[in-house]
VEXKE-220355 format. One record per residue (C-alpha): residue number from 1; residue in one letter; x, y, z. Coordinates in pm, whole numbers. Each point is the difference from the previous one (the first is absolute). Layout:
# VEXKE-220355
@n = NUM res = a c1 = X c2 = Y c3 = Z
...
//
This chain:
# VEXKE-220355
@n = 1 res = m c1 = -427 c2 = 643 c3 = -2516
@n = 2 res = t c1 = -351 c2 = 130 c3 = -137
@n = 3 res = i c1 = -315 c2 = -152 c3 = 169
@n = 4 res = t c1 = -326 c2 = 90 c3 = -207
@n = 5 res = s c1 = -357 c2 = -20 c3 = 200
@n = 6 res = p c1 = -310 c2 = -63 c3 = -156
@n = 7 res = h c1 = -145 c2 = 286 c3 = 150
@n = 8 res = l c1 = 236 c2 = 244 c3 = -171
@n = 9 res = s c1 = -124 c2 = 167 c3 = -328
@n = 10 res = s c1 = 323 c2 = -32 c3 = -234
@n = 11 res = p c1 = 338 c2 = -146 c3 = 0
@n = 12 res = s c1 = 147 c2 = 363 c3 = 94
@n = 13 res = s c1 = -184 c2 = -32 c3 = 354
@n = 14 res = a c1 = 192 c2 = -317 c3 = 62
@n = 15 res = w c1 = 163 c2 = -43 c3 = 361
@n = 16 res = t c1 = 363 c2 = -6 c3 = -11
@n = 17 res = d c1 = 211 c2 = -24 c3 = 307
@n = 18 res = a c1 = 113 c2 = 363 c3 = -62
@n = 19 res = r c1 = -365 c2 = 103 c3 = -2
@n = 20 res = l c1 = -100 c2 = -202 c3 = 308
@n = 21 res = l c1 = 309 c2 = 142 c3 = 215
@n = 22 res = y c1 = -95 c2 = 345 c3 = -87
@n = 23 res = a c1 = -388 c2 = -19 c3 = 54
@n = 24 res = l c1 = 74 c2 = -178 c3 = 307
@n = 25 res = e c1 = 286 c2 = 253 c3 = 145
@n = 26 res = e c1 = -258 c2 = 213 c3 = 199
@n = 27 res = v c1 = -117 c2 = -329 c3 = 170
@n = 28 res = v c1 = 348 c2 = -81 c3 = 78
@n = 29 res = e c1 = 87 c2 = 336 c3 = 149
@n = 30 res = t c1 = -324 c2 = -36 c3 = 214
@n = 31 res = e c1 = 114 c2 = -351 c3 = 145
@n = 32 res = l c1 = 370 c2 = 117 c3 = 28
@n = 33 res = n c1 = -111 c2 = 301 c3 = 237
@n = 34 res = r c1 = -252 c2 = -234 c3 = 190
@n = 35 res = h c1 = 304 c2 = -290 c3 = 36
@n = 36 res = l c1 = 238 c2 = 256 c3 = 139
@n = 37 res = g c1 = -283 c2 = 129 c3 = 253
@n = 38 res = v c1 = -48 c2 = -308 c3 = 166
@n = 39 res = a c1 = 335 c2 = -198 c3 = -35
@n = 40 res = k c1 = 216 c2 = -4 c3 = 289
@n = 41 res = d c1 = 368 c2 = 25 c3 = -20
@n = 42 res = w c1 = 195 c2 = -273 c3 = 216
@n = 43 res = m c1 = 339 c2 = -111 c3 = 83
@n = 44 res = p c1 = 110 c2 = -360 c3 = -129
@n = 45 res = h c1 = 279 c2 = 6 c3 = 269
@n = 46 res = e c1 = -268 c2 = 14 c3 = 281
@n = 47 res = y c1 = -176 c2 = -338 c3 = -53
@n = 48 res = v c1 = 353 c2 = -195 c3 = -19
@n = 49 res = p c1 = 90 c2 = -156 c3 = 335
@n = 50 res = w c1 = 367 c2 = 99 c3 = -33
@n = 51 res = s c1 = 94 c2 = -121 c3 = 342
@n = 52 res = d c1 = -43 c2 = -380 c3 = -125
@n = 53 res = g c1 = 255 c2 = 74 c3 = -267
@n = 54 res = r c1 = 374 c2 = -180 c3 = 19
@n = 55 res = n c1 = 242 c2 = -13 c3 = -239
@n = 56 res = f c1 = -4 c2 = -277 c3 = -281
@n = 57 res = p c1 = 335 c2 = -178 c3 = -80
@n = 58 res = g c1 = 218 c2 = 123 c3 = -303
@n = 59 res = l c1 = 175 c2 = 316 c3 = 90
@n = 60 res = f c1 = -52 c2 = 10 c3 = 387
@n = 61 res = e c1 = 182 c2 = -262 c3 = 235
@n = 62 res = d c1 = -308 c2 = -19 c3 = 243
@n = 63 res = g c1 = -217 c2 = -56 c3 = -296
@n = 64 res = e c1 = -275 c2 = -270 c3 = 77
@n = 65 res = a c1 = -129 c2 = -213 c3 = -261
@n = 66 res = w c1 = -398 c2 = -5 c3 = -79
@n = 67 res = d c1 = -145 c2 = -293 c3 = 153
@n = 68 res = k c1 = -390 c2 = -90 c3 = -76
@n = 69 res = e c1 = -66 c2 = -20 c3 = 372
@n = 70 res = q c1 = 94 c2 = 363 c3 = 60
@n = 71 res = s c1 = -288 c2 = 120 c3 = -196
@n = 72 res = k c1 = -351 c2 = 104 c3 = 193
@n = 73 res = v c1 = -179 c2 = -19 c3 = -328
@n = 74 res = t c1 = -191 c2 = -285 c3 = -111
@n = 75 res = e c1 = 51 c2 = -223 c3 = -290
@n = 76 res = i c1 = -249 c2 = 127 c3 = -205
@n = 77 res = g c1 = 58 c2 = 312 c3 = 124
@n = 78 res = r c1 = 364 c2 = 17 c3 = -130
@n = 79 res = i c1 = -92 c2 = -139 c3 = -369
@n = 80 res = a c1 = -274 c2 = 288 c3 = 0
@n = 81 res = l c1 = 283 c2 = 262 c3 = 115
@n = 82 res = v c1 = 250 c2 = -92 c3 = -258
@n = 83 res = v c1 = -272 c2 = -10 c3 = -287
@n = 84 res = n c1 = -122 c2 = 344 c3 = 89
@n = 85 res = l c1 = 323 c2 = 143 c3 = 32
@n = 86 res = l c1 = 102 c2 = -123 c3 = -292
@n = 87 res = t c1 = -279 c2 = 119 c3 = -185
@n = 88 res = e c1 = 50 c2 = 356 c3 = 176
@n = 89 res = d c1 = 392 c2 = -50 c3 = -123
@n = 90 res = n c1 = -91 c2 = 49 c3 = -363
@n = 91 res = l c1 = -122 c2 = 367 c3 = 63
@n = 92 res = p c1 = 252 c2 = 149 c3 = -259
@n = 93 res = s c1 = -171 c2 = -208 c3 = -271
@n = 94 res = y c1 = -328 c2 = 104 c3 = 115
@n = 95 res = h c1 = 81 c2 = 361 c3 = -27
@n = 96 res = h c1 = 93 c2 = -55 c3 = -341
@n = 97 res = e c1 = -304 c2 = -125 c3 = -96
@n = 98 res = i c1 = -229 c2 = 238 c3 = 147
@n = 99 res = a c1 = 231 c2 = 282 c3 = -88
@n = 100 res = s c1 = 28 c2 = -111 c3 = -356
@n = 101 res = l c1 = -391 c2 = -10 c3 = -51
@n = 102 res = f c1 = -160 c2 = 265 c3 = 227
@n = 103 res = g c1 = 302 c2 = 260 c3 = -36
@n = 104 res = r c1 = 223 c2 = 232 c3 = 224
@n = 105 res = d c1 = -162 c2 = 301 c3 = -54
@n = 106 res = g c1 = -292 c2 = 171 c3 = 151
@n = 107 res = a c1 = -225 c2 = -175 c3 = 271
@n = 108 res = w c1 = 50 c2 = -351 c3 = -159
@n = 109 res = g c1 = 371 c2 = 54 c3 = 74
@n = 110 res = t c1 = -32 c2 = 114 c3 = 342
@n = 111 res = w c1 = -215 c2 = -282 c3 = 69
@n = 112 res = v c1 = 282 c2 = -240 c3 = -153
@n = 113 res = h c1 = 279 c2 = 128 c3 = 199
@n = 114 res = r c1 = -211 c2 = 64 c3 = 343
@n = 115 res = w c1 = -114 c2 = -395 c3 = -50
@n = 116 res = t c1 = 330 c2 = -136 c3 = -58
@n = 117 res = a c1 = 177 c2 = 206 c3 = 325
@n = 118 res = e c1 = -304 c2 = -150 c3 = 188
@n = 119 res = e c1 = 61 c2 = -344 c3 = -127
@n = 120 res = g c1 = 373 c2 = 4 c3 = 71
@n = 121 res = r c1 = -101 c2 = 40 c3 = 367
@n = 122 res = h c1 = -111 c2 = -347 c3 = -12
@n = 123 res = g c1 = 313 c2 = -191 c3 = -116
@n = 124 res = i c1 = 216 c2 = 185 c3 = 222
@n = 125 res = v c1 = -190 c2 = -77 c3 = 301
@n = 126 res = m c1 = -62 c2 = -363 c3 = -71
@n = 127 res = r c1 = 367 c2 = -91 c3 = -84
@n = 128 res = d c1 = 99 c2 = 197 c3 = 293
@n = 129 res = y c1 = -225 c2 = -190 c3 = 238
@n = 130 res = l c1 = 62 c2 = -329 c3 = -161
@n = 131 res = l c1 = 408 c2 = 53 c3 = 36
@n = 132 res = a c1 = -38 c2 = 148 c3 = 371
@n = 133 res = s c1 = -242 c2 = -263 c3 = 142
@n = 134 res = r c1 = 205 c2 = -278 c3 = -193
@n = 135 res = a c1 = -398 c2 = -116 c3 = -140
@n = 136 res = v c1 = 187 c2 = -151 c3 = -315
@n = 137 res = d c1 = 327 c2 = -130 c3 = -136
@n = 138 res = p c1 = 176 c2 = 304 c3 = -132
@n = 139 res = d c1 = 227 c2 = -167 c3 = -257
@n = 140 res = k c1 = -307 c2 = -190 c3 = -177
@n = 141 res = l c1 = -204 c2 = 341 c3 = 10
@n = 142 res = e c1 = 285 c2 = 200 c3 = -188
@n = 143 res = a c1 = 59 c2 = -290 c3 = -220
@n = 144 res = f c1 = -402 c2 = 26 c3 = -58
@n = 145 res = r c1 = 3 c2 = 384 c3 = -54
@n = 146 res = m c1 = 320 c2 = -46 c3 = -270
@n = 147 res = a c1 = -208 c2 = -279 c3 = -195
@n = 148 res = h c1 = -332 c2 = 191 c3 = 2
@n = 149 res = m c1 = 105 c2 = 355 c3 = -59
@n = 150 res = s c1 = 249 c2 = -132 c3 = -285
@n = 151 res = e c1 = -293 c2 = -113 c3 = -221
@n = 152 res = g c1 = -178 c2 = 339 c3 = 31
@n = 153 res = f c1 = -376 c2 = 67 c3 = -36
@n = 154 res = e c1 = -226 c2 = 54 c3 = -271
@n = 155 res = s c1 = -356 c2 = 66 c3 = 37
@n = 156 res = d c1 = -274 c2 = -193 c3 = -155
@n = 157 res = n c1 = -212 c2 = 282 c3 = -69
@n = 158 res = r c1 = 269 c2 = 257 c3 = -135
@n = 159 res = h c1 = -174 c2 = 14 c3 = -316
@n = 160 res = s c1 = -309 c2 = 202 c3 = 129
@n = 161 res = m c1 = -20 c2 = 300 c3 = 270
@n = 162 res = l c1 = -340 c2 = -152 c3 = 111
@n = 163 res = h c1 = 119 c2 = -343 c3 = 44
@n = 164 res = s c1 = 268 c2 = 133 c3 = 207
@n = 165 res = v c1 = -230 c2 = 195 c3 = 191
@n = 166 res = a c1 = -228 c2 = -294 c3 = 71
@n = 167 res = y c1 = 265 c2 = -210 c3 = 111
@n = 168 res = v c1 = 193 c2 = 237 c3 = 229
@n = 169 res = a c1 = -342 c2 = 14 c3 = 172
@n = 170 res = f c1 = -67 c2 = -348 c3 = 56
@n = 171 res = q c1 = 386 c2 = -72 c3 = 33
@n = 172 res = e c1 = 23 c2 = 260 c3 = 284
@n = 173 res = l c1 = -300 c2 = -150 c3 = 182
@n = 174 res = a c1 = 143 c2 = -361 c3 = -29
@n = 175 res = t c1 = 317 c2 = 137 c3 = 160
@n = 176 res = r c1 = -165 c2 = 142 c3 = 260
@n = 177 res = i c1 = -140 c2 = -308 c3 = 87
@n = 178 res = s c1 = 324 c2 = -197 c3 = -38
@n = 179 res = h c1 = 145 c2 = 213 c3 = 267
@n = 180 res = r c1 = -249 c2 = -16 c3 = 260
@n = 181 res = n c1 = -41 c2 = -376 c3 = -42
@n = 182 res = t c1 = 381 c2 = -26 c3 = 49
@n = 183 res = g c1 = -5 c2 = 221 c3 = 307
@n = 184 res = h c1 = -277 c2 = -203 c3 = 152
@n = 185 res = q c1 = 178 c2 = -347 c3 = -56
@n = 186 res = s c1 = 349 c2 = 97 c3 = 54
@n = 187 res = g c1 = -6 c2 = -46 c3 = 392
@n = 188 res = d c1 = 212 c2 = 327 c3 = 79
@n = 189 res = p c1 = -214 c2 = 294 c3 = 102
@n = 190 res = v c1 = 293 c2 = 222 c3 = -100
@n = 191 res = c c1 = -44 c2 = -148 c3 = -329
@n = 192 res = d c1 = -379 c2 = 37 c3 = -28
@n = 193 res = r c1 = 21 c2 = 381 c3 = 84
@n = 194 res = m c1 = 254 c2 = 34 c3 = -255
@n = 195 res = l c1 = -239 c2 = -138 c3 = -278
@n = 196 res = a c1 = -295 c2 = 170 c3 = 121
@n = 197 res = r c1 = 180 c2 = 322 c3 = -43
@n = 198 res = i c1 = 90 c2 = -106 c3 = -361
@n = 199 res = a c1 = -340 c2 = -145 c3 = -68
@n = 200 res = t c1 = -134 c2 = 370 c3 = 92
@n = 201 res = d c1 = 196 c2 = 131 c3 = -270
@n = 202 res = e c1 = -96 c2 = -259 c3 = -274
@n = 203 res = n c1 = -369 c2 = 69 c3 = 94
@n = 204 res = l c1 = 44 c2 = 379 c3 = -81
@n = 205 res = h c1 = 161 c2 = -86 c3 = -314
@n = 206 res = m c1 = -265 c2 = -223 c3 = -80
@n = 207 res = v c1 = -272 c2 = 269 c3 = 79
@n = 208 res = f c1 = 193 c2 = 241 c3 = -212
@n = 209 res = y c1 = -25 c2 = -261 c3 = -335
@n = 210 res = r c1 = -337 c2 = -87 c3 = 93
@n = 211 res = n c1 = -155 c2 = 357 c3 = -28
@n = 212 res = l c1 = 195 c2 = 41 c3 = -296
@n = 213 res = l c1 = -137 c2 = -307 c3 = -179
@n = 214 res = k c1 = -367 c2 = 111 c3 = 126
@n = 215 res = a c1 = 66 c2 = 349 c3 = -200
@n = 216 res = a c1 = 151 c2 = -237 c3 = -295
@n = 217 res = f c1 = -338 c2 = -185 c3 = 14
@n = 218 res = e c1 = -193 c2 = 322 c3 = -30
@n = 219 res = l c1 = 201 c2 = 109 c3 = -291
@n = 220 res = a c1 = 14 c2 = -328 c3 = -204
@n = 221 res = p c1 = -204 c2 = -245 c3 = 174
@n = 222 res = d c1 = 21 c2 = -284 c3 = -251
@n = 223 res = l c1 = 366 c2 = 49 c3 = -61
@n = 224 res = t c1 = 63 c2 = -6 c3 = 377
@n = 225 res = m c1 = -212 c2 = -303 c3 = 37
@n = 226 res = q c1 = 213 c2 = -187 c3 = -259
@n = 227 res = a c1 = 320 c2 = 82 c3 = 203
@n = 228 res = v c1 = -112 c2 = -123 c3 = 295
@n = 229 res = r c1 = -160 c2 = -315 c3 = -143
@n = 230 res = d c1 = 354 c2 = -78 c3 = -168
@n = 231 res = v c1 = 194 c2 = 105 c3 = 347
@n = 232 res = v c1 = -222 c2 = -224 c3 = 214
@n = 233 res = v c1 = 20 c2 = -261 c3 = -263
@n = 234 res = n c1 = 366 c2 = -28 c3 = -30
@n = 235 res = f c1 = 115 c2 = 160 c3 = 309
@n = 236 res = r c1 = 330 c2 = -124 c3 = 216
@n = 237 res = m c1 = 184 c2 = 185 c3 = 262
@n = 238 res = p c1 = 303 c2 = 208 c3 = -149
@n = 239 res = g c1 = 238 c2 = -242 c3 = 221
@n = 240 res = h c1 = -87 c2 = -306 c3 = -215
@n = 241 res = g c1 = 315 c2 = -4 c3 = -187
@n = 242 res = m c1 = 231 c2 = -92 c3 = 319
@n = 243 res = p c1 = 153 c2 = -339 c3 = 79
@n = 244 res = g c1 = -293 c2 = -232 c3 = 142
@n = 245 res = f c1 = -269 c2 = 248 c3 = -30
@n = 246 res = e c1 = -292 c2 = -225 c3 = -46
@n = 247 res = r c1 = 127 c2 = -239 c3 = 266
@n = 248 res = f c1 = 19 c2 = 285 c3 = 249
@n = 249 res = a c1 = -319 c2 = 165 c3 = -127
@n = 250 res = a c1 = -208 c2 = -355 c3 = 18
@n = 251 res = q c1 = 130 c2 = -45 c3 = 393
@n = 252 res = m c1 = -79 c2 = 309 c3 = 57
@n = 253 res = a c1 = -358 c2 = -29 c3 = -153
@n = 254 res = i c1 = -60 c2 = -309 c3 = 203
@n = 255 res = r c1 = 85 c2 = 145 c3 = 337
@n = 256 res = w c1 = -190 c2 = 326 c3 = -59
@n = 257 res = r c1 = -318 c2 = -211 c3 = -117
@n = 258 res = s c1 = 68 c2 = -272 c3 = 320
@n = 259 res = v c1 = 9 c2 = 304 c3 = 241
@n = 260 res = r c1 = -298 c2 = 197 c3 = -182
@n = 261 res = s c1 = -213 c2 = -326 c3 = 21
@n = 262 res = t c1 = 95 c2 = -73 c3 = 377
@n = 263 res = t c1 = -94 c2 = 356 c3 = 85
@n = 264 res = c c1 = -325 c2 = -13 c3 = -208
@n = 265 res = a c1 = -123 c2 = -308 c3 = 134
@n = 266 res = s c1 = 89 c2 = 103 c3 = 388
@n = 267 res = t c1 = -252 c2 = 274 c3 = 1
@n = 268 res = t c1 = -381 c2 = -2 c3 = 31
@n = 269 res = t c1 = -75 c2 = 271 c3 = -239
@n = 270 res = t c1 = 59 c2 = 18 c3 = -399
@n = 271 res = c c1 = 349 c2 = 75 c3 = -73
@n = 272 res = s c1 = 37 c2 = 322 c3 = -226
@n = 273 res = s c1 = 195 c2 = 33 c3 = -289
@n = 274 res = r c1 = 187 c2 = 258 c3 = 145
@n = 275 res = s c1 = 121 c2 = -171 c3 = 305
@n = 276 res = c c1 = 83 c2 = -313 c3 = -174
@n = 277 res = a c1 = 213 c2 = 193 c3 = -270
@n = 278 res = t c1 = 181 c2 = 189 c3 = 261
//
């Protein structure tokens, strides 16, 4: 794709994706080093209540069928956990999208692989938690996973490097908020702690892309603003293709909005946008 800015003097100075990737390489390296300096490794298995686990029926004679009463998680918590996990499950498709656009070499490639490795932890710990704690129906969860992943994923912004950077900046923020809201409303402190850990990763990813987007504004302000505008107007979460997503998302939004309104109404001070968002 070739993007031409009115501030550029000639067509030969047009911003192509390749030129933008090259121009931002140093910023990516700086942000990568900053990220590695502040990110903390953590072990998914340490967040899972393994002692709560027991065999499911199928291959084990002592298998116990799942029952809704076994779950410590609220109804809205179960819905949100499944939506969030299925979104994380499509990581192979997300990796393919960003690796194809940003490349697999240099600082860009190092970031792509590091991001993928960190995101991989999220799906691992969430699924282990759900199965060990019997929070959701395991058969339905697997059926949902197969249906969702079988459809694959194609980014709405794969046509443009700037649009993709803008999208992931907003998407990582939205994902962080979703995980924190889910934890708060799950009814299980163990779940809340796990999702707080995941949300910390998502926030660091958001900061990486936010700072990269800031550098893009300095480099090509008009084009970057166009990309941000397009992304905001047409924004949708990457899990939009999963079965029942619109219904689940509406239920989650109604619940989050209800809780936020109640919390804000109960305080004598003005509720800040930061506290409401998280």
